[in-house]
Kinemage of the C-alpha trace (Angstrom):
@kinemage 1
@onewidth
@group {chain A} dominant
@subgroup {mainchain}
@vectorlist {calphas} color= white
{ca unk a 1} P 4.564 -20.198 13.199
{ca unk a 2} L 0.997 -19.290 12.424
{ca unk a 3} L -0.551 -20.638 9.271
{ca unk a 4} L -0.084 -18.193 6.470
{ca unk a 5} L -2.443 -17.442 3.635
{ca unk a 6} L -1.347 -15.808 0.400
{ca unk a 7} L -3.574 -12.942 -0.737
{ca unk a 8} L -3.829 -12.182 -4.457
{ca unk a 9} L -6.164 -10.080 -6.576
{ca unk a 10} L -6.369 -9.063 -10.213
{ca unk a 11} L -7.500 -5.610 -9.020
{ca unk a 12} L -3.914 -4.754 -8.065
{ca unk a 13} L -0.695 -5.240 -10.028
{ca unk a 14} L 0.657 -8.769 -10.112
{ca unk a 15} L 3.916 -9.322 -8.274
{ca unk a 16} L 6.916 -8.403 -10.432
{ca unk a 17} L 9.354 -10.423 -8.347
{ca unk a 18} L 9.671 -13.166 -5.788
{ca unk a 19} L 6.950 -11.961 -3.421
{ca unk a 20} L 3.191 -12.128 -2.818
{ca unk a 21} L 0.827 -9.169 -2.960
{ca unk a 22} L 0.064 -9.871 0.693
{ca unk a 23} L 0.412 -12.576 3.318
{ca unk a 24} L -2.038 -13.150 6.150
{ca unk a 25} L -0.765 -14.720 9.372
{ca unk a 26} L -3.516 -15.007 11.948
{ca unk a 27} L -5.371 -11.694 11.987
{ca unk a 28} L -2.420 -9.740 10.625
{ca unk a 29} L -1.991 -9.009 6.926
{ca unk a 30} L 1.360 -7.830 5.577
{ca unk a 31} L 0.830 -5.972 2.294
{ca unk a 32} L 3.775 -5.747 -0.075
{ca unk a 33} L 4.865 -2.423 -1.462
{ca unk a 34} L 2.490 -1.117 -4.084
{ca unk a 35} L 3.968 0.931 -6.884
{ca unk a 36} L 1.874 2.993 -9.313
{ca unk a 37} L 1.235 0.297 -11.885
{ca unk a 38} L -2.146 0.103 -13.566
{ca unk a 39} L -3.232 -3.481 -12.794
{ca unk a 40} L -4.820 -3.934 -16.222
{ca unk a 41} L -1.719 -2.942 -18.205
{ca unk a 42} L 1.096 -3.402 -15.647
{ca unk a 43} L 2.453 -0.048 -16.866
{ca unk a 44} L 3.307 2.991 -14.732
{ca unk a 45} L 0.113 5.052 -14.601
{ca unk a 46} L 1.661 8.516 -15.046
{ca unk a 47} L 4.851 10.503 -14.590
{ca unk a 48} L 3.033 12.964 -12.301
{ca unk a 49} L 3.685 12.386 -8.593
{ca unk a 50} L 0.087 12.919 -7.396
{ca unk a 51} L -1.248 10.426 -9.947
{ca unk a 52} L 1.407 7.909 -8.920
{ca unk a 53} L 0.560 8.314 -5.237
{ca unk a 54} L -3.143 7.923 -5.971
{ca unk a 55} L -2.510 4.701 -7.927
{ca unk a 56} L -0.400 3.305 -5.082
{ca unk a 57} L -3.208 3.867 -2.582
{ca unk a 58} L -5.825 2.481 -4.998
{ca unk a 59} L -3.680 -0.654 -5.413
{ca unk a 60} L -3.242 -0.885 -1.641
{ca unk a 61} L -6.991 -0.619 -1.163
{ca unk a 62} L -7.586 -3.432 -3.681
{ca unk a 63} L -5.214 -5.776 -1.831
{ca unk a 64} L -6.710 -4.832 1.550
{ca unk a 65} L -10.196 -5.652 0.244
{ca unk a 66} L -8.989 -8.943 -1.264
{ca unk a 67} L -7.719 -9.853 2.202
{ca unk a 68} L -11.198 -9.271 3.649
{ca unk a 69} L -10.544 -5.929 5.285
{ca unk a 70} L -10.812 -2.216 4.656
{ca unk a 71} L -8.414 0.698 4.918
{ca unk a 72} L -9.870 1.327 8.393
{ca unk a 73} L -8.175 -1.934 9.459
{ca unk a 74} L -4.716 -0.715 8.392
{ca unk a 75} L -2.533 -0.080 11.446
{ca unk a 76} L 0.781 0.898 9.773
{ca unk a 77} L 1.693 2.472 6.441
{ca unk a 78} L 5.210 2.922 5.085
{ca unk a 79} L 5.705 5.313 2.198
{ca unk a 80} L 8.907 5.388 0.172
{ca unk a 81} L 9.579 8.454 -2.004
{ca unk a 82} L 12.458 9.417 -4.250
{ca unk a 83} L 11.846 13.086 -3.404
{ca unk a 84} L 10.695 14.003 0.107
{ca unk a 85} L 9.535 17.411 -1.127
{ca unk a 86} L 6.448 15.486 -2.303
{ca unk a 87} L 5.470 14.846 1.334
{ca unk a 88} L 2.585 17.405 1.305
{ca unk a 89} L 1.136 15.744 -1.800
{ca unk a 90} L 1.302 12.326 -0.128
{ca unk a 91} L -0.612 13.747 2.833
{ca unk a 92} L -3.267 15.161 0.512
{ca unk a 93} L -3.679 11.932 -1.448
{ca unk a 94} L -3.627 9.760 1.675
{ca unk a 95} L -6.423 11.873 3.200
{ca unk a 96} L -8.652 10.761 0.314
{ca unk a 97} L -8.250 7.115 1.384
{ca unk a 98} L -7.976 7.217 5.197
{ca unk a 99} L -10.093 8.822 7.905
{ca unk a 100} L -9.242 9.360 11.567
{ca unk a 101} L -8.017 7.590 13.520
{ca unk a 102} L -5.148 7.376 11.045
{ca unk a 103} L -2.714 4.453 10.989
{ca unk a 104} L 0.859 4.829 12.192
{ca unk a 105} L 3.075 5.897 9.328
{ca unk a 106} L 6.645 6.275 8.172
{ca unk a 107} L 7.805 8.311 5.187
{ca unk a 108} L 11.248 7.396 3.912
{ca unk a 109} L 13.383 9.056 1.266
{ca unk a 110} L 15.056 6.564 -1.055
{ca unk a 111} L 17.433 6.875 -3.983
{ca unk a 112} L 15.391 4.780 -6.418
{ca unk a 113} L 12.345 2.501 -6.671
{ca unk a 114} L 11.369 -0.310 -9.068
{ca unk a 115} L 10.498 0.785 -12.605
{ca unk a 116} L 11.853 4.261 -11.796
{ca unk a 117} L 8.617 5.264 -10.036
{ca unk a 118} L 8.541 8.096 -7.512
{ca unk a 119} L 6.557 6.432 -4.715
{ca unk a 120} L 5.801 3.036 -3.157
{ca unk a 121} L 3.385 2.247 -0.312
{ca unk a 122} L 3.301 -0.831 1.928
{ca unk a 123} L 1.065 -1.542 4.897
{ca unk a 124} L 0.187 -3.812 7.794
{ca unk a 125} L -3.453 -4.548 8.520
{ca unk a 126} L -5.085 -6.273 11.483
{ca unk a 127} L -8.493 -7.791 10.782
{ca unk a 128} L -10.963 -8.271 13.594
{ca unk a 129} L -8.975 -6.226 16.110
{ca unk a 130} L -10.781 -4.481 18.906
{ca unk a 131} L -10.095 -1.061 20.288
{ca unk a 132} L -7.925 -1.165 23.321
{ca unk a 133} L -7.045 0.996 26.236
């Protein structure tokens, strides 16, 4: 197995369980699910869905930067929502953080998320990759 490096930053919420904010193995960084916690207070940022989605992506961006990359290096995003009718809002918020070419993405409806939030975002990033094909 490749050497793994644990990524941690105070600019994103601390882990609230038995996991790391991110793990780098080779050039690949696996970013744990980010929920809409304000990193300075560790409290849910808002009850409004758009604000929660924005905080998730801001937290994701902080972890990506701590790992030495940028959102342009993200190759896969998984978004978990308790109400899939919020899908258009996720698209709108995500467009504020990502430019084309967009990463691959999955949006999954779930019954519940930690701390009763409405959205969680996880990602995979590859640092130093080159365009192919």
